[in-house]
C-alpha positions in Angstrom: 0.0 0.0 0.0 1.1 3.6 -0.6 1.2 4.3 3.1 4.0 1.8 3.6 6.1 3.1 0.8 9.8 2.7 1.7 12.4 5.4 1.2 16.1 4.6 0.8 18.2 6.5 3.3 21.1 6.9 0.8 18.7 8.4 -1.8 17.0 10.7 0.7 20.0 12.4 2.4 21.7 15.2 0.6 18.7 15.6 -1.8 16.3 18.4 -0.6 13.6 17.2 -3.1 13.7 13.6 -1.8 13.8 14.8 1.8 10.7 16.9 1.2 9.0 13.9 -0.4 9.8 11.7 2.6 8.6 14.3 5.1 5.5 15.1 3.0 4.6 11.4 3.0 4.9 11.4 6.8 2.7 14.5 7.1 0.0 12.9 4.9 -0.1 9.4 6.4 1.5 9.9 9.8 4.0 7.1 9.0 7.2 7.0 6.9 9.6 4.1 6.5 13.3 4.6 5.8 15.6 1.7 4.7 19.3 1.1 4.6 20.1 3.4 7.5 23.2 3.1 9.7 22.4 0.4 12.2 24.5 0.9 15.3 22.7 1.6 18.6 23.5 5.3 18.6 23.1 6.0 14.8 19.6 7.3 15.1 20.9 10.8 15.9 23.0 10.7 12.7 19.9 9.8 10.7 17.9 12.7 12.3 20.8 15.1 11.7 20.9 14.0 8.0 17.2 14.7 7.7 17.7 18.1 9.4 14.7 17.6 11.6 14.3 18.8 15.2 14.6 20.2 17.8 14.6 17.0 19.9 12.9 16.8 23.3 13.9 14.5 26.1 11.4 12.3 27.9 11.6 10.5 31.2 13.5 7.8 29.2 16.2 10.2 27.9 16.8 11.5 24.4 17.1 7.9 23.1 15.1 5.1 24.6 16.6 1.6 24.0 14.1 -1.2 23.9 15.2 -4.9 23.9 13.9 -8.1 25.4 14.4 -8.5 29.1 13.6 -11.7 31.1 12.4 -9.5 34.0 11.0 -6.4 32.3 10.1 -3.2 34.1 7.1 -2.7 31.8 5.4 -4.2 28.7 7.9 -2.6 26.3 10.6 -5.0 27.2 8.9 -8.4 27.1 8.0 -10.6 24.1 4.3 -10.5 24.6 1.6 -9.0 22.4 1.4 -5.2 23.1 -2.0 -3.7 22.4 -2.4 -0.5 20.4 -1.6 2.6 22.4 -0.1 6.1 22.5 2.9 6.7 24.7 3.2 8.8 27.9 -0.5 10.0 28.1 0.3 11.6 31.5 2.5 14.3 29.9 0.9 17.7 29.5 2.3 17.8 25.9 2.7 14.2 24.7 5.5 13.4 22.2 4.6 14.7 18.7 6.8 12.5 16.7 8.5 9.2 17.4 11.4 7.7 15.4 11.8 3.9 15.8 15.2 2.7 14.7 15.5 -1.1 14.3 19.0 -2.2 15.1 18.2 -6.0 15.0 15.1 -8.1 14.5 16.1 -11.6 13.7 13.5 -13.6 15.6 10.1 -14.9 14.5 7.4 -12.3 15.2 8.2 -8.8 16.3 5.8 -7.1 13.8 4.8 -3.5 14.4 1.2 -2.3 13.8 -0.1 1.2 13.2 -3.8 2.0 13.6 -5.6 5.0 12.2 -7.7 6.0 15.2 -8.7 9.3 13.7 -10.7 7.3 11.1 -12.4 5.4 13.9 -13.2 8.6 15.8 -14.7 10.3 12.7 -17.0 7.3 12.4 -18.0 7.6 16.1 -18.5 11.3 15.7 -21.0 10.7 12.9 -22.7 7.6 14.1 -22.4 7.9 18.0 -22.1 11.6 18.8 -22.9 11.1 22.5 -20.0 8.6 22.8 -17.8 11.0 21.0 -18.7 13.8 23.4 -17.9 11.5 26.4 -14.5 10.7 24.9 -13.8 14.4 24.4 -15.0 15.5 27.8 -14.4 12.9 30.5 -10.9 13.3 32.0 -9.1 9.9 32.3 -6.4 9.7 35.1 -3.1 8.1 33.9 -0.3 7.1 36.2 3.0 5.3 35.9 5.9 5.0 38.2 9.1 3.2 38.8 12.1 3.8 41.1 13.2 7.4 40.7 10.0 8.9 39.2 6.2 9.0 39.4 4.1 10.6 36.7 0.4 11.2 36.7 -2.1 13.4 34.8 -5.8 13.4 33.8 -6.9 14.2 30.3 -9.7 13.3 27.9 -9.2 10.6 25.4 -9.8 13.0 22.5 -8.5 16.6 22.3 -9.9 19.0 19.7 -8.5 22.1 18.1 -11.6 24.0 17.2 -13.7 21.3 15.5 -10.7 19.3 14.3 -9.3 16.2 15.9 -6.0 17.2 17.4 -4.7 14.5 19.8 -5.6 11.1 21.2 -4.4 9.8 24.5 -5.0 6.0 24.7 -2.9 3.8 26.9 -5.2 1.5 28.8 -2.5 -0.2 30.8 -1.6 3.0 32.7 -5.2 4.1 33.5 -5.4 4.7 37.2 -8.7 3.0 37.9 -8.7 3.9 41.6 -8.4 7.6 40.8 -11.1 7.2 38.1 -13.5 5.9 40.7 -12.7 9.0 42.9 -13.1 11.4 40.0 -16.3 10.3 38.4 -19.7 8.8 39.5 -20.7 5.3 38.5 -23.0 6.4 35.7 -20.3 8.5 34.0 -17.7 5.8 34.3 -20.0 3.2 32.8 -20.9 5.4 29.9 -17.3 6.3 29.3 -16.2 2.6 29.3 -18.9 1.8 26.8 -17.7 4.6 24.5 -14.1 3.6 25.0 -14.7 -0.1 24.3 -16.7 1.0 21.2 -13.6 3.0 20.0 -11.3 0.0 20.6 -13.7 -2.2 18.6 -13.6 0.2 15.7 -9.8 0.2 15.8 -9.7 -3.6 15.3 -11.0 -3.1 11.7 -8.1 -4.4 9.6 -8.9 -1.6 7.0 -7.7 0.9 9.7 -4.3 -0.7 10.3 -1.1 -1.8 8.7 1.5 -4.3 9.8 5.3 -4.0 9.1 8.2 -6.0 10.5 11.0 -3.5 10.9 14.4 -4.8 9.9 17.9 -3.9 10.8 18.8 -0.6 9.3 15.3 0.7 9.1 13.9 3.3 11.3 10.3 4.2 11.1 8.7 7.6 11.9 5.2 7.8 13.3 3.1 10.6 14.4 1.5 10.6 17.8 -0.5 13.8 17.5 -1.9 15.9 14.7 0.1 18.9 13.6 -0.8 21.8 11.4 -1.5 19.5 8.4 -4.0 17.5 10.5 -2.5 14.1 9.6 -4.1 11.0 10.8 -3.6 9.8 14.3 -1.8 6.5 14.6 -1.1 4.0 17.4 1.8 1.6 17.4 2.1 -1.8 19.0 4.1 -5.0 18.8 3.4 -8.6 19.1 
């Protein structure tokens, strides 16, 4: 499919026209794949410098977050189990706008990545189930995550709008603070929100709204986690 068009790193760098085509593809689809990149653990910064993108923002996990299998993982990112569709760090006031995934090695069976167009699902809900859409856009969901050294928490609606346009989605079910949710909202509101949220998740399982790619060594992928000025489609990423 056109959305999974692959760009060759050696053809992109040093060519303003090709760089613009790569970034325009990303802005249109929210996902861009780059092949034949340098593939040492710290080479991602070289790739970003070559593309002349930035500035870069650090997160709790630093400027670069290295993900690999661990037998005793601190969270779901580091095990080899199915990881459901999600957006990262929903407790941040301003969630990351762009993620670059740089695959250094992927030699085992499995390890596919998925991207889901949740904006498409939300547009459907907005038209067919406007009351559910309003709940997702108004009910603040408490998110919380902590480990040794830090503790992050924040409450935000699942959908954020800019005017009438979809702007941002916060969806990370495994860091929802259910105890705080009970304190913040009455039983009727909670039940209605969960019905709307489960409806959204069901819409996102439609295979027409997702793509699957197994990233290979030397191939970073770039995916959007919030809509920018061009209003690109919202995507989720996951692994199995």
